[in-house]
DSSP file (Angstrom, degrees, kcal/mol; ACC not computed):
  #  RESIDUE AA STRUCTURE BP1 BP2  ACC     N-H-->O    O-->H-N    N-H-->O    O-->H-N    TCO  KAPPA ALPHA  PHI   PSI    X-CA   Y-CA   Z-CA
    1    1 A M              0   0    0      0, 0.0     2,-0.3     0, 0.0   132,-0.1   0.000 360.0 360.0 360.0 138.4    0.0    0.0    0.0
    2    2 A T        -     0   0    0    130,-0.1   134,-0.3   131,-0.0     2,-0.2  -0.626 360.0-165.1 -81.3 135.3    1.2    3.5   -0.9
    3    3 A T    >   -     0   0    0     -2,-0.3     3,-1.5   132,-0.2     4,-0.4  -0.622  38.1 -97.0-113.0 175.7    1.6    5.9    2.0
    4    4 A M  G >  S+     0   0    0      1,-0.3     3,-0.5    -2,-0.2     8,-0.1   0.698 121.0  62.0 -67.0 -18.3    2.0    9.7    2.1
    5    5 A Y  G 3  S+     0   0    0      1,-0.2    -1,-0.3     3,-0.0     4,-0.1   0.629  94.8  62.4 -80.5 -13.5    5.7    9.2    2.5
    6    6 A D  G <  S+     0   0    0     -3,-1.5    -1,-0.2     2,-0.1    -2,-0.2   0.572  99.8  56.0 -89.8 -10.2    6.0    7.5   -0.9
    7    7 A V  S <  S-     0   0    0     -3,-0.5   128,-0.0    -4,-0.4   132,-0.0  -0.848  97.1 -87.9-121.7 156.6    4.8   10.5   -3.0
    8    8 A P     >  -     0   0    0      0, 0.0     4,-2.0     0, 0.0     5,-0.2  -0.358  34.9-129.2 -62.5 142.0    6.0   14.1   -3.4
    9    9 A A  H  > S+     0   0    0      1,-0.2     4,-2.6     2,-0.2     5,-0.2   0.881 104.3  53.3 -63.2 -40.8    4.4   16.4   -0.8
   10   10 A D  H  > S+     0   0    0      1,-0.2     4,-2.0     2,-0.2    -1,-0.2   0.888 110.3  47.2 -65.9 -37.6    3.3   19.0   -3.4
   11   11 A A  H  > S+     0   0    0      2,-0.2     4,-2.0     1,-0.2    -1,-0.2   0.892 113.3  49.2 -68.8 -38.8    1.5   16.5   -5.5
   12   12 A L  H  X S+     0   0    0     -4,-2.0     4,-2.5     2,-0.2    -2,-0.2   0.911 110.8  49.6 -65.8 -42.3   -0.2   15.0   -2.5
   13   13 A I  H  X S+     0   0    0     -4,-2.6     4,-2.4     2,-0.2    -2,-0.2   0.900 110.0  50.8 -65.6 -40.6   -1.3   18.4   -1.2
   14   14 A E  H  X S+     0   0    0     -4,-2.0     4,-1.7    -5,-0.2    -1,-0.2   0.914 112.4  46.6 -62.6 -42.3   -2.8   19.3   -4.5
   15   15 A A  H  X S+     0   0    0     -4,-2.0     4,-1.5     1,-0.2    -2,-0.2   0.891 112.7  49.5 -67.9 -39.1   -4.7   16.1   -4.7
   16   16 A L  H  X S+     0   0    0     -4,-2.5     4,-2.9     1,-0.2     5,-0.2   0.884 107.2  56.0 -65.0 -37.6   -6.0   16.5   -1.1
   17   17 A A  H  X S+     0   0    0     -4,-2.4     4,-1.6     1,-0.2    -2,-0.2   0.890 104.7  52.3 -62.5 -39.5   -7.0   20.1   -1.9
   18   18 A E  H  < S+     0   0    0     -4,-1.7     4,-0.5     1,-0.2    -1,-0.2   0.897 114.2  43.3 -62.8 -39.2   -9.2   18.8   -4.8
   19   19 A D  H  < S+     0   0    0     -4,-1.5     3,-0.5     1,-0.2     4,-0.4   0.891 117.0  44.9 -73.1 -39.7  -10.9   16.3   -2.4
   20   20 A L  H  X S+     0   0    0     -4,-2.9     4,-2.5     1,-0.2     3,-0.4   0.648  92.1  82.5 -81.1 -14.8  -11.3   18.8    0.5
   21   21 A E  T  < S+     0   0    0     -4,-1.6    -1,-0.2     1,-0.3    -2,-0.1   0.872  97.7  40.4 -59.6 -37.9  -12.6   21.7   -1.6
   22   22 A G  T  4 S+     0   0    0     -3,-0.5    -1,-0.3    -4,-0.5    -2,-0.2   0.700 117.3  49.4 -81.5 -19.8  -16.1   20.3   -1.6
   23   23 A R  T  4 S+     0   0    0     -4,-0.4     2,-0.4    -3,-0.4    -2,-0.2   0.799 107.3  52.7 -91.0 -31.3  -16.0   19.3    2.1
   24   24 A L     <  -     0   0    0     -4,-2.5     2,-0.5    86,-0.0    26,-0.1  -0.831  68.6-148.4-110.4 145.2  -14.6   22.5    3.7
   25   25 A E        -     0   0    0     -2,-0.4    -3,-0.1    24,-0.1    -4,-0.0  -0.948  15.9-131.4-115.1 126.7  -16.0   26.0    3.3
   26   26 A A        -     0   0    0     -2,-0.5    24,-0.0    -5,-0.1    22,-0.0  -0.534  29.3-116.4 -73.0 137.1  -13.7   29.0    3.4
   27   27 A P    >   -     0   0    0      0, 0.0     3,-1.1     0, 0.0     4,-0.3  -0.265  21.3-113.1 -70.3 162.8  -15.0   31.8    5.7
   28   28 A E  G >  S+     0   0    0      1,-0.2     3,-0.9     2,-0.1     4,-0.1   0.825 111.5  60.8 -65.3 -32.1  -15.9   35.2    4.3
   29   29 A W  G >> S+     0   0    0      1,-0.2     3,-1.4     2,-0.1     4,-0.8   0.550  79.5  86.7 -76.5  -6.5  -13.1   36.9    6.1
   30   30 A I  G <4 S+     0   0    0     -3,-1.1     3,-0.3     1,-0.3    -1,-0.2   0.798  79.4  62.1 -68.2 -26.6  -10.3   35.0    4.3
   31   31 A E  G <4 S+     0   0    0     -3,-0.9    -1,-0.3    -4,-0.3    -2,-0.1   0.663 112.9  36.9 -73.1 -12.9  -10.2   37.3    1.3
   32   32 A F  T <4 S+     0   0    0     -3,-1.4     2,-0.4    -4,-0.1    -1,-0.2   0.496  99.3  95.0-110.5  -8.2   -9.2   40.2    3.6
   33   33 A T     <  -     0   0    0     -4,-0.8     2,-0.2    -3,-0.3     8,-0.0  -0.695  64.5-138.3 -96.8 134.5   -6.9   38.3    6.0
   34   34 A K        -     0   0    0     -2,-0.4     3,-0.1     8,-0.2    -2,-0.1  -0.499  15.3-132.8 -78.4 157.7   -3.1   38.0    5.8
   35   35 A T  S    S-     0   0    0      6,-0.4    61,-2.5     1,-0.2     2,-0.3   0.329  81.7  -2.2 -95.7   7.9   -1.7   34.6    6.6
   36   36 A G  B >  S-A   95   0A   0     59,-0.3     3,-1.4     3,-0.1    -1,-0.2  -0.921  73.2-100.6 177.1 162.3    1.0   36.0    8.9
   37   37 A A  T 3  S+     0   0    0     57,-1.1    58,-0.1    -2,-0.3    -1,-0.1   0.722 118.4  59.2 -68.4 -20.5    2.5   39.2   10.3
   38   38 A N  T 3  S+     0   0    0     56,-0.3    -1,-0.3    41,-0.1     2,-0.3   0.424  90.4  90.7 -88.6   1.4    5.3   39.0    7.7
   39   39 A R    <   -     0   0    0     -3,-1.4    -5,-0.1     1,-0.1    -3,-0.1  -0.677  56.1-162.1 -97.7 151.7    2.9   39.1    4.7
   40   40 A E  S    S+     0   0    0     -2,-0.3    -1,-0.1     1,-0.2    -6,-0.1   0.748  73.7  27.6 -99.4 -30.3    1.7   42.3    3.0
   41   41 A L  S    S-     0   0    0      1,-0.1    -6,-0.4    -8,-0.0    -1,-0.2  -0.876  84.1 -99.7-130.8 159.2   -1.3   40.9    1.2
   42   42 A P        -     0   0    0      0, 0.0    -8,-0.2     0, 0.0   -11,-0.1  -0.297  62.2 -73.1 -68.5 165.2   -3.9   38.2    1.6
   43   43 A P        -     0   0    0      0, 0.0     5,-0.1     0, 0.0   -10,-0.1  -0.299  36.7-155.6 -62.5 145.1   -3.4   34.9   -0.4
   44   44 A E        +     0   0    0     -3,-0.1     2,-0.1     4,-0.0   -13,-0.0   0.566  57.9 107.7 -98.7 -12.3   -4.2   35.3   -4.2
   45   45 A Q    >   -     0   0    0      1,-0.1     3,-0.9     2,-0.1     4,-0.2  -0.412  65.0-141.3 -70.2 142.1   -5.0   31.6   -4.9
   46   46 A D  T 3  S+     0   0    0      1,-0.2     3,-0.3     2,-0.1    -1,-0.1   0.877 103.0  37.3 -68.8 -37.8   -8.6   30.8   -5.5
   47   47 A N  T 3> S+     0   0    0      1,-0.2     4,-2.2     2,-0.1    -1,-0.2  -0.132  76.3 129.9-107.3  36.6   -8.4   27.5   -3.7
   48   48 A F  H <> S+     0   0    0     -3,-0.9     4,-2.9     1,-0.2     5,-0.3   0.895  70.1  55.2 -55.9 -43.7   -6.1   28.7   -0.9
   49   49 A W  H  > S+     0   0    0     -3,-0.3     4,-2.0     1,-0.2    -1,-0.2   0.901 110.3  44.5 -61.1 -42.5   -8.3   27.3    1.9
   50   50 A A  H  > S+     0   0    0      2,-0.2     4,-2.3    -3,-0.2    -1,-0.2   0.878 113.5  50.5 -70.7 -37.7   -8.3   23.8    0.4
   51   51 A I  H  X S+     0   0    0     -4,-2.2     4,-2.3     2,-0.2    -2,-0.2   0.932 112.4  46.3 -66.0 -44.8   -4.6   23.8   -0.2
   52   52 A R  H  X S+     0   0    0     -4,-2.9     4,-2.6     1,-0.2    -2,-0.2   0.876 111.4  52.9 -65.6 -36.2   -3.8   25.0    3.3
   53   53 A A  H  X S+     0   0    0     -4,-2.0     4,-2.4    -5,-0.3    -1,-0.2   0.913 110.0  47.7 -64.9 -42.7   -6.2   22.4    4.7
   54   54 A G  H  X S+     0   0    0     -4,-2.3     4,-2.0     2,-0.2    -2,-0.2   0.897 112.8  49.1 -63.5 -40.2   -4.5   19.6    2.8
   55   55 A S  H  X S+     0   0    0     -4,-2.3     4,-2.3     2,-0.2    -2,-0.2   0.908 112.0  48.0 -65.7 -42.3   -1.1   20.8    4.0
   56   56 A L  H  X S+     0   0    0     -4,-2.6     4,-2.7     2,-0.2     5,-0.2   0.895 109.4  52.9 -66.1 -39.8   -2.3   21.0    7.6
   57   57 A L  H  X S+     0   0    0     -4,-2.4     4,-1.9     1,-0.2    -1,-0.2   0.912 111.2  47.2 -61.3 -41.6   -3.8   17.5    7.4
   58   58 A R  H  X S+     0   0    0     -4,-2.0     4,-2.0     2,-0.2    -2,-0.2   0.902 112.7  48.9 -66.0 -41.6   -0.4   16.2    6.1
   59   59 A K  H  X S+     0   0    0     -4,-2.3     4,-3.0     2,-0.2     5,-0.3   0.882 110.4  50.2 -67.4 -38.4    1.5   18.0    8.8
   60   60 A V  H  X S+     0   0    0     -4,-2.7     4,-1.8     1,-0.2    63,-0.4   0.899 112.5  48.0 -66.1 -39.2   -0.7   16.7   11.6
   61   61 A A  H  < S+     0   0    0     -4,-1.9    -2,-0.2    -5,-0.2    -1,-0.2   0.871 118.2  41.1 -67.1 -36.2   -0.3   13.2   10.2
   62   62 A D  H  < S+     0   0    0     -4,-2.0    -2,-0.2    -5,-0.1    -1,-0.2   0.890 131.8  20.5 -79.4 -41.3    3.4   13.6   10.0
   63   63 A N  H  < S+     0   0    0     -4,-3.0    -3,-0.2    -5,-0.2    -2,-0.2   0.427  96.3 177.4-110.9  -0.8    4.1   15.4   13.3
   64   64 A G     <  +     0   0    0     -4,-1.8    58,-0.2    -5,-0.3     2,-0.1  -0.097  55.3  53.2 -65.0 156.3    1.1   14.7   15.4
   65   65 A P  S    S+     0   0    0      0, 0.0     2,-0.3     0, 0.0    57,-0.2   0.466  85.0 153.1 -71.8 137.4    0.0   15.2   18.1
   66   66 A V  B     -B  121   0B   0     55,-2.1    55,-3.1    -2,-0.1     2,-0.2  -0.968  31.7-139.5-138.4 148.3    0.7   18.9   17.3
   67   67 A G     >  -     0   0    0     -2,-0.3     4,-1.8    53,-0.2     5,-0.2  -0.527  29.8-104.1-106.4 173.7   -0.8   22.2   18.5
   68   68 A V  H  > S+     0   0    0      1,-0.2     4,-2.5     2,-0.2     5,-0.2   0.864 116.5  56.8 -64.0 -38.5   -1.7   25.4   16.8
   69   69 A D  H  > S+     0   0    0      1,-0.2     4,-1.4     2,-0.2    -1,-0.2   0.917 108.7  44.7 -63.6 -44.0    1.3   27.2   18.2
   70   70 A R  H  > S+     0   0    0      1,-0.2     4,-1.6     2,-0.2    -1,-0.2   0.876 113.5  51.0 -68.4 -36.6    3.8   24.8   16.7
   71   71 A L  H  X S+     0   0    0     -4,-1.8     4,-1.8     1,-0.2    -2,-0.2   0.877 106.2  54.6 -67.4 -37.0    2.0   24.8   13.4
   72   72 A S  H  < S+     0   0    0     -4,-2.5    23,-3.0     1,-0.2    -1,-0.2   0.839 106.0  53.3 -66.7 -30.6    2.0   28.6   13.3
   73   73 A T  H >< S+     0   0    0     -4,-1.4     3,-0.9    21,-0.2    -1,-0.2   0.896 108.5  49.5 -66.8 -39.9    5.7   28.5   13.7
   74   74 A E  H 3< S+     0   0    0     -4,-1.6    -2,-0.2     1,-0.2    -1,-0.2   0.827 113.4  45.8 -68.6 -31.8    6.0   26.2   10.7
   75   75 A Y  T 3< S+     0   0    0     -4,-1.8    -1,-0.2    -5,-0.1    21,-0.2   0.341 100.5  90.9 -93.0   6.8    3.8   28.4    8.5
   76   76 A G    <   -     0   0    0     -3,-0.9     2,-0.3    -4,-0.2    18,-0.2   0.040  54.1-176.1 -83.1-163.0    5.7   31.6    9.6
   77   77 A G  E     -D   93   0C   0     16,-2.1    16,-2.9    14,-0.0     2,-0.4  -0.879  35.1 -43.6-169.7-159.5    8.6   33.2    8.0
   78   78 A S  E     -D   92   0C   0     -2,-0.3     2,-0.6    14,-0.2    14,-0.2  -0.767  39.5-157.6 -95.4 131.2   11.2   35.9    8.2
   79   79 A K  E     -D   91   0C   0     12,-4.4    12,-2.9    -2,-0.4   -41,-0.1  -0.942  26.4-120.8-107.7 123.5   10.1   39.4    9.1
   80   80 A K        -     0   0    0     -2,-0.6     3,-0.1    10,-0.2    10,-0.1  -0.181  24.4-119.8 -64.0 153.9   12.6   42.1    7.9
   81   81 A G        -     0   0    0      7,-0.4     9,-0.1     1,-0.2    -1,-0.1   0.128  61.8 -34.2 -76.6-162.0   14.3   44.4   10.3
   82   82 A S     >  -     0   0    0      1,-0.2     4,-0.9     7,-0.2     6,-0.4  -0.339  47.0-163.2 -61.4 129.8   14.1   48.1   10.4
   83   83 A T  T  4 S+     0   0    0      2,-0.2    -1,-0.2     1,-0.1    -2,-0.0   0.595  81.7  69.0 -89.5 -11.7   13.8   49.6    6.9
   84   84 A R  T  4 S+     0   0    0      1,-0.1    -1,-0.1     2,-0.0    -2,-0.0   0.951 121.6   8.5 -72.6 -48.5   14.7   53.1    8.1
   85   85 A Y  T  4 S-     0   0    0      0, 0.0    -2,-0.2     0, 0.0    -1,-0.1   0.601  87.0-140.2-107.8 -15.8   18.4   52.4    8.9
   86   86 A R  S  < S+     0   0    0     -4,-0.9    -3,-0.1     1,-0.1    -5,-0.0   0.856  72.4 107.5  57.6  38.6   18.7   48.9    7.5
   87   87 A V        +     0   0    0     -5,-0.2     2,-0.2     2,-0.1    -1,-0.1   0.570  47.7  96.2-116.4 -16.3   20.8   47.7   10.4
   88   88 A A  S    S-     0   0    0     -6,-0.4    -7,-0.4     1,-0.1     2,-0.1  -0.499  74.1-119.0 -79.9 145.7   18.5   45.5   12.3
   89   89 A K        -     0   0    0     -2,-0.2     2,-0.2     1,-0.1    -7,-0.2  -0.362  35.7 -93.7 -74.9 160.3   18.6   41.8   11.7
   90   90 A A        -     0   0    0     -9,-0.1     2,-0.3   -10,-0.1   -10,-0.2  -0.496  40.9-153.4 -73.2 145.6   15.6   39.9   10.4
   91   91 A H  E     -D   79   0C   0    -12,-2.9   -12,-4.4    -2,-0.2     2,-0.2  -0.825  18.5-106.5-117.5 157.8   13.3   38.3   13.0
   92   92 A S  E     -D   78   0C   0     -2,-0.3     2,-0.4   -14,-0.2   -14,-0.2  -0.599  30.8-162.2 -84.6 148.0   11.0   35.4   12.7
   93   93 A A  E     -D   77   0C   0    -16,-2.9   -16,-2.1    -2,-0.2     2,-0.1  -0.980  15.0-125.3-129.1 141.8    7.2   35.8   12.5
   94   94 A S        -     0   0    0     -2,-0.4   -57,-1.1   -18,-0.2   -56,-0.3  -0.448  26.3-111.2 -81.9 156.7    4.5   33.3   13.2
   95   95 A G  B     -A   36   0A   0    -23,-3.0     2,-0.5   -59,-0.2   -59,-0.3  -0.301  53.3 -69.5 -77.1 171.0    1.8   32.4   10.7
   96   96 A S     >  -     0   0    0    -61,-2.5     4,-1.6   -21,-0.2    -1,-0.1  -0.492  40.2-165.8 -69.2 116.4   -1.8   33.3   11.4
   97   97 A K  H  > S+     0   0    0     -2,-0.5     4,-2.9     1,-0.2     5,-0.2   0.807  86.6  60.2 -72.6 -29.1   -3.1   31.2   14.2
   98   98 A K  H  > S+     0   0    0      2,-0.2     4,-2.3     1,-0.2     5,-0.2   0.920 106.4  46.1 -64.1 -44.1   -6.7   32.1   13.4
   99   99 A V  H  > S+     0   0    0      2,-0.2     4,-2.1     1,-0.2     5,-0.2   0.936 116.1  45.3 -63.6 -46.5   -6.5   30.6    9.9
  100  100 A I  H  X S+     0   0    0     -4,-1.6     4,-2.5     1,-0.2    -2,-0.2   0.927 114.0  48.2 -64.1 -46.4   -4.8   27.4   11.3
  101  101 A R  H  X S+     0   0    0     -4,-2.9     4,-2.2     1,-0.2    -1,-0.2   0.903 111.4  50.2 -62.9 -41.8   -7.2   27.0   14.2
  102  102 A T  H  X S+     0   0    0     -4,-2.3     4,-2.0    -5,-0.2    -1,-0.2   0.913 112.2  46.7 -64.9 -42.8  -10.3   27.4   11.9
  103  103 A I  H  X S+     0   0    0     -4,-2.1     4,-2.7     2,-0.2     5,-0.2   0.918 111.6  51.3 -65.5 -42.5   -9.1   24.9    9.4
  104  104 A L  H  X S+     0   0    0     -4,-2.5     4,-2.0     1,-0.2    -2,-0.2   0.885 109.0  51.3 -62.1 -37.6   -8.2   22.4   12.2
  105  105 A Q  H  X S+     0   0    0     -4,-2.2     4,-2.1     2,-0.2    -1,-0.2   0.894 110.6  48.5 -65.7 -38.8  -11.7   22.8   13.6
  106  106 A Q  H  X S+     0   0    0     -4,-2.0     4,-1.6     2,-0.2    -2,-0.2   0.908 111.3  49.3 -67.4 -40.9  -13.2   22.2   10.2
  107  107 A L  H  <>S+     0   0    0     -4,-2.7     5,-2.4     1,-0.2     6,-0.8   0.858 110.5  51.9 -64.4 -34.0  -11.1   19.1    9.7
  108  108 A E  H ><5S+     0   0    0     -4,-2.0     3,-0.9    -5,-0.2    -2,-0.2   0.887 106.6  52.5 -69.3 -38.5  -12.1   17.9   13.2
  109  109 A D  H 3<5S+     0   0    0     -4,-2.1    -1,-0.2     1,-0.2    -2,-0.2   0.830 107.2  53.2 -64.4 -31.5  -15.8   18.4   12.3
  110  110 A E  T 3<5S-     0   0    0     -4,-1.6    -1,-0.2    -5,-0.1    -2,-0.2   0.580 116.7-117.5 -78.2 -10.3  -15.2   16.2    9.2
  111  111 A G  T < 5S+     0   0    0     -3,-0.9    16,-0.4    -4,-0.4    15,-0.3   0.671  83.2 116.9  84.5  17.8  -13.7   13.5   11.4
  112  112 A L  S   <S+     0   0    0     -5,-2.4    12,-2.2    14,-0.2     2,-0.3   0.757  79.1  20.6 -90.7 -26.4  -10.2   13.6    9.9
  113  113 A I  E     -C  123   0B   0     -6,-0.8     2,-0.3    10,-0.3    10,-0.2  -0.899  68.0-156.5-133.6 165.7   -8.4   14.7   13.0
  114  114 A Q  E     -C  122   0B   0      8,-2.9     8,-2.9    -2,-0.3     2,-0.5  -0.975  20.2-115.6-141.8 155.3   -9.1   14.6   16.7
  115  115 A T  E     -C  121   0B   0     -2,-0.3     2,-0.5     6,-0.2     6,-0.2  -0.788  20.4-156.8 -94.0 131.1   -8.0   16.6   19.8
  116  116 A Q  E >>  -C  120   0B   0      4,-3.4     3,-2.2    -2,-0.5     4,-1.9  -0.937  33.9-104.9-105.2 126.5   -6.1   14.8   22.5
  117  117 A K  T 34 S-     0   0    0     -2,-0.5     4,-0.0     1,-0.3    -1,-0.0  -0.238  98.0  -5.4 -55.0 123.9   -6.3   16.5   25.9
  118  118 A G  T 34 S+     0   0    0      1,-0.1    -1,-0.3     0, 0.0    -3,-0.0   0.462 127.6  69.4  75.0   1.4   -3.1   18.4   26.7
  119  119 A Q  T <4 S-     0   0    0     -3,-2.2     2,-0.3     1,-0.3    -2,-0.2   0.679  93.3-120.0-121.5 -29.1   -1.2   17.1   23.7
  120  120 A G  E  <  - C   0 116B   0     -4,-1.9    -4,-3.4   -55,-0.1     2,-0.3  -0.857  51.2 -27.4 119.6-158.1   -2.7   18.7   20.6
  121  121 A R  E     -BC  66 115B   0    -55,-3.1   -55,-2.1    -2,-0.3     2,-0.3  -0.767  52.2-175.6-103.8 144.2   -4.4   17.3   17.5
  122  122 A N  E     - C   0 114B   0     -8,-2.9    -8,-2.9    -2,-0.3     2,-0.2  -0.908  31.1 -98.0-133.0 159.0   -3.7   13.9   16.0
  123  123 A I  E     - C   0 113B   0    -63,-0.4   -10,-0.3    -2,-0.3     2,-0.1  -0.501  33.8-138.9 -80.2 146.2   -5.0   12.2   12.8
  124  124 A T     >  -     0   0    0    -12,-2.2     4,-2.4    -2,-0.2     5,-0.2  -0.418  29.5-101.4 -93.4 174.6   -7.9    9.7   13.0
  125  125 A D  H  > S+     0   0    0      1,-0.2     4,-2.3     2,-0.2     5,-0.1   0.878 124.7  52.5 -63.9 -37.3   -8.2    6.4   11.2
  126  126 A E  H  > S+     0   0    0    -15,-0.3     4,-2.2     2,-0.2    -1,-0.2   0.894 109.9  48.4 -66.0 -39.0  -10.5    8.1    8.6
  127  127 A G  H  > S+     0   0    0    -16,-0.4     4,-2.3   -15,-0.3    -2,-0.2   0.901 111.5  49.2 -66.5 -41.1   -7.9   10.8    8.0
  128  128 A R  H  X S+     0   0    0     -4,-2.4     4,-2.6     2,-0.2    -2,-0.2   0.895 110.6  51.4 -64.6 -39.7   -5.1    8.3    7.6
  129  129 A S  H  X S+     0   0    0     -4,-2.3     4,-2.8     2,-0.2     5,-0.3   0.910 109.1  50.2 -63.3 -42.8   -7.2    6.4    5.2
  130  130 A L  H  X S+     0   0    0     -4,-2.2     4,-2.3     2,-0.2    -2,-0.2   0.921 112.2  47.8 -60.8 -44.1   -7.9    9.5    3.1
  131  131 A L  H  X S+     0   0    0     -4,-2.3     4,-2.5     2,-0.2    -2,-0.2   0.927 114.2  45.7 -62.4 -45.6   -4.2   10.3    3.0
  132  132 A D  H  X S+     0   0    0     -4,-2.6     4,-2.1     2,-0.2    -2,-0.2   0.906 113.9  47.7 -67.8 -41.4   -3.2    6.8    2.0
  133  133 A N  H  X S+     0   0    0     -4,-2.8     4,-2.0     2,-0.2    -1,-0.2   0.898 113.8  47.8 -65.7 -39.6   -5.9    6.5   -0.7
  134  134 A T  H  X S+     0   0    0     -4,-2.3     4,-2.4    -5,-0.3    -2,-0.2   0.899 110.8  51.5 -66.6 -39.8   -5.0    9.9   -2.1
  135  135 A A  H  X S+     0   0    0     -4,-2.5     4,-2.3     1,-0.2    -2,-0.2   0.875 108.0  52.9 -63.6 -36.8   -1.3    9.0   -2.1
  136  136 A D  H  X S+     0   0    0     -4,-2.1     4,-1.7  -134,-0.3    -1,-0.2   0.906 110.2  47.2 -64.2 -41.6   -2.2    5.8   -4.0
  137  137 A Q  H  X S+     0   0    0     -4,-2.0     4,-1.8     2,-0.2    -2,-0.2   0.893 111.6  50.8 -66.2 -39.6   -4.1    7.8   -6.6
  138  138 A V  H  X S+     0   0    0     -4,-2.4     4,-1.8     1,-0.2    -2,-0.2   0.896 107.8  53.2 -64.6 -39.8   -1.2   10.3   -6.9
  139  139 A M  H  < S+     0   0    0     -4,-2.3    -1,-0.2     1,-0.2    -2,-0.2   0.883 108.8  49.4 -63.6 -38.0    1.3    7.4   -7.4
  140  140 A E  H  < S+     0   0    0     -4,-1.7    -1,-0.2     1,-0.2    -2,-0.2   0.871 111.8  49.1 -67.0 -36.3   -0.8    6.0  -10.2
  141  141 A D  H  < S+     0   0    0     -4,-1.8    -2,-0.2    -5,-0.1    -1,-0.2   0.762  91.8  94.2 -75.5 -25.5   -0.9    9.5  -11.9
  142  142 A L  S  < S-     0   0    0     -4,-1.8     2,-1.0    -5,-0.1  -135,-0.0  -0.440  71.6-140.2 -70.2 139.2    2.8   10.0  -11.6
  143  143 A D        +     0   0    0     -2,-0.1    -1,-0.1     4,-0.0    -3,-0.1  -0.819  38.9 155.6-100.6  94.6    4.8    9.0  -14.6
  144  144 A R    >>  +     0   0    0     -2,-1.0     3,-1.0    -5,-0.2     4,-0.6  -0.851  20.8 178.8-125.3  95.0    7.9    7.5  -13.1
  145  145 A P  H >> S+     0   0    0      0, 0.0     3,-0.6     0, 0.0     4,-0.5   0.792  81.2  64.9 -66.0 -25.5    9.7    5.0  -15.4
  146  146 A E  H 34 S+     0   0    0      1,-0.2     3,-0.4     2,-0.2     4,-0.3   0.764  99.1  53.9 -69.7 -22.0   12.4    4.4  -12.7
  147  147 A L  H X> S+     0   0    0     -3,-1.0     3,-0.8     1,-0.2     4,-0.6   0.707  92.5  71.7 -82.3 -20.2    9.7    2.9  -10.4
  148  148 A E  H X< S+     0   0    0     -4,-0.6     3,-0.5    -3,-0.6    -1,-0.2   0.763  86.7  65.7 -67.3 -24.3    8.5    0.3  -13.0
  149  149 A R  T 3< S+     0   0    0     -4,-0.5    -1,-0.2    -3,-0.4    -2,-0.2   0.857 103.3  46.3 -63.1 -34.1   11.8   -1.7  -12.6
  150  150 A Y  T <4        0   0    0     -3,-0.8    -1,-0.2    -4,-0.3    -2,-0.2   0.583 360.0 360.0 -87.3 -10.0   10.8   -2.5   -9.1
  151  151 A A    <<        0   0    0     -4,-0.6    -1,-0.2    -3,-0.5    -2,-0.1   0.491 360.0 360.0 -76.6 360.0    7.2   -3.5   -9.8
């Protein structure tokens, strides 16, 4: 059986986004909200919510149990120092916890992740099954002649 570790992450996230697009609904405020303090504009992708949900589902499965704070650190980035004198070093900035928390709550309502008291969120059997089935479909779609030798 193909697992999420056997396929490229970007291909898996895109396939998960297609599946989750019909299941999750993006809130109205997402078109005005930045995804972190280090960003200047809101996301421009039409299916940003589904892509971020697929990415979060994969990260929870890979690193779980994991909390919102640790995930916001992973989705953060570099915030430039002072632009007036250009002498300050760059600092790290966290990603938007509101976006991450809202998506995790929606994934929890769908039964794909669950909250463990005092530990964070972990993937459920249904979520693992979705990841593995999607990874299997991605593996079939990939054109990899080097893998045919081992089959």
